[in-house]
C-alpha positions in Angstrom: 2.7 3.0 21.6 4.5 6.2 22.8 1.1 8.0 22.7 -0.3 5.3 25.2 2.7 5.7 27.4 2.5 9.6 27.3 -1.0 9.3 28.7 0.4 8.0 31.9 2.7 10.8 32.5 1.6 12.8 35.6 3.9 15.9 35.6 3.3 18.2 32.8 4.8 21.3 34.3 7.1 21.0 31.4 6.5 19.2 28.0 7.6 15.6 28.0 9.2 13.7 25.0 8.7 10.0 25.0 11.0 8.1 22.5 11.0 4.4 21.6 13.4 2.4 19.6 10.5 0.0 18.7 6.8 -0.1 19.2 4.8 -3.4 19.6 1.4 -1.5 19.4 2.1 1.5 17.3 -1.2 3.3 16.4 -2.3 5.5 13.5 -5.6 7.3 12.9 -8.8 5.6 12.7 -7.7 2.6 14.6 -5.0 1.7 12.1 -1.8 0.1 13.3 1.7 1.8 12.5 4.5 -0.5 11.7 7.4 0.3 14.0 10.4 -2.2 13.8 13.4 -1.8 16.1 16.2 0.5 15.1 14.7 1.3 11.7 12.6 4.4 12.4 11.7 7.3 14.8 8.8 6.7 17.2 8.1 9.4 19.6 5.4 11.6 21.3 5.4 15.2 22.5 3.0 15.6 25.4 2.3 18.9 27.1 -0.4 20.9 28.8 -1.5 23.7 26.4 -2.0 27.2 27.5 -4.4 27.9 24.5 -7.9 27.1 23.4 -9.5 24.8 20.9 -9.0 27.1 17.9 -5.3 26.9 18.1 -5.4 23.3 19.2 -7.1 22.3 16.0 -4.0 23.4 14.0 -1.5 21.2 16.1 -1.4 18.6 13.5 -0.9 21.0 10.7 1.8 22.8 12.7 3.5 19.4 13.5 3.6 18.5 9.6 5.3 21.8 8.9 7.8 21.3 11.7 8.6 17.9 10.4 9.1 19.2 6.9 11.5 22.0 8.2 13.4 19.4 10.3 13.7 17.0 7.1 15.1 19.9 5.0 17.6 21.0 7.8 18.9 17.5 8.8 18.4 15.3 5.8 18.4 17.8 2.8 15.3 16.1 1.6 11.9 18.1 1.3 8.8 15.8 1.9 5.3 16.7 0.7 2.4 16.7 3.0 -0.8 14.5 2.4 -3.6 16.2 4.2 -4.1 15.9 7.0 -1.4 13.8 8.8 1.0 12.1 6.4 4.3 13.0 4.9 5.4 11.5 1.5 8.6 10.9 -0.4 8.3 10.0 -4.1 4.5 9.4 -3.6 5.1 7.0 -0.8 4.3 7.5 2.9 7.5 8.1 5.1 5.9 9.6 8.1 2.5 9.6 10.1 1.3 11.9 12.8 -1.3 11.0 15.4 -2.5 13.9 17.4 -4.8 13.3 20.5 -6.2 15.4 23.3 -7.7 15.0 26.7 -10.0 17.5 28.2 -11.7 18.3 31.5 -15.4 17.2 31.1 -16.7 19.8 33.4 -14.8 22.9 32.1 -14.2 21.9 28.5 -10.5 22.9 28.9 -7.9 20.9 27.1 -5.6 19.4 29.6 -3.2 17.4 27.6 -2.1 17.3 23.9 -0.2 14.4 22.6 1.5 14.5 19.1 2.7 11.1 18.2 5.3 10.9 15.2 6.5 7.8 13.4 9.1 8.2 10.6 10.6 5.3 8.5 14.3 6.3 8.5 16.4 3.4 7.2 16.0 0.6 4.6 13.7 -2.1 5.8 11.4 -4.8 4.4 7.8 -3.5 4.8 4.8 -5.9 5.4 2.9 -7.1 2.3 -0.1 -4.8 2.9 1.9 -1.6 2.9 5.0 -2.4 0.9 3.7 -0.6 -2.2 2.6 2.5 -0.1 5.4 3.0 2.3 9.1 4.2 1.9 12.1 5.3 3.9 14.6 8.1 3.8 16.5 6.8 0.8 19.9 8.3 -0.2 19.7 11.6 1.7 21.9 14.4 0.5 23.1 14.9 4.2 24.1 12.0 6.5 22.0 12.2 9.6 21.2 10.3 12.8 17.9 9.8 14.4 18.6 12.0 17.5 19.5 14.9 15.3 16.2 14.5 13.4 14.1 14.2 16.6 15.8 17.2 18.2 15.1 19.4 15.1 11.5 18.3 15.0 11.0 19.2 18.6 12.8 22.6 18.3 10.8 23.5 15.1 7.5 22.3 16.8 7.9 24.6 19.7 9.3 27.5 17.7 6.1 27.4 15.5 3.9 27.0 18.6 5.5 29.8 20.5 5.5 32.2 17.5 2.2 31.2 16.4 1.1 32.8 13.1 -2.0 31.1 11.6 -1.8 32.8 8.2 1.9 32.1 7.7 1.5 28.5 9.0 -1.2 27.7 6.4 0.7 29.3 3.8 3.7 27.2 4.6 1.6 24.1 4.9 -0.1 24.7 1.5 3.3 25.2 -0.3 4.2 21.7 0.7 0.9 20.1 0.0 0.9 17.2 -2.5 -2.9 17.2 -3.1 -3.9 20.8 -4.0 -5.0 20.8 -7.7 -5.1 17.0 -7.7 -8.0 14.6 -8.1 -8.7 12.9 -4.8 -11.3 10.7 -3.1 -13.0 11.7 0.0 -13.8 8.8 2.5 -16.0 8.8 5.5 -14.6 7.7 8.8 -17.0 4.8 9.8 -15.7 1.3 9.4 -17.3 0.5 6.2 -16.4 3.8 4.5 -12.6 3.2 4.8 -10.9 2.2 1.6 -9.3 -0.9 3.2 -12.9 -2.2 4.0 -14.3 -1.7 0.6 -15.3 2.0 0.9 -15.7 3.6 -2.6 -15.3 7.3 -1.6 -16.4 10.3 -3.4 -14.4 11.7 -6.4 -13.4 15.4 -6.0 -10.6 17.7 -6.7 -8.6 19.5 -3.9 -8.7 23.3 -4.5 -7.8 24.8 -1.2 -7.1 24.3 2.5 -8.9 26.6 4.7 
């Protein structure tokens, strides 16, 4: 896991970018694994020491999703949709996941490290049985691309959005790419038994806004 490796980095005087060609223990949210075969995707983590507080930190995943959308549009010519809160979809299947983690000083409450892990299925591959109907890759992009170009564009867009932070513009950009607004959804809890893969039924709802 590039996120696990990034936790061992000592010098955060500048942001660090940890990139892997393969992960043997790729992780997603809520303890889920992230399939990360060699040479088929992008698996990397941005780790840095923030100079801002919790309110801005809470929007790092949102900001990351928008940065990835901008990079996709620039480099591949494809515009993915965002499934709140941390997944990007193409043709109603997941193409990218984001795992944001933070470390803080217990005594001061200050956030000392933010890690943004990003996994993207780039090239044609055979997915495992349990995700084959829900996962996809970047198929027939209008622009030829390589993984380094896409990573560089994501990193540039991420730090541009972070440095020129505009909360209203960010949320407007995020919502314009949302695939759930106006749609029927199910809301699941985060305990083990509430998750859909463990038999959780969820609550029926309709997504009307993201605040």
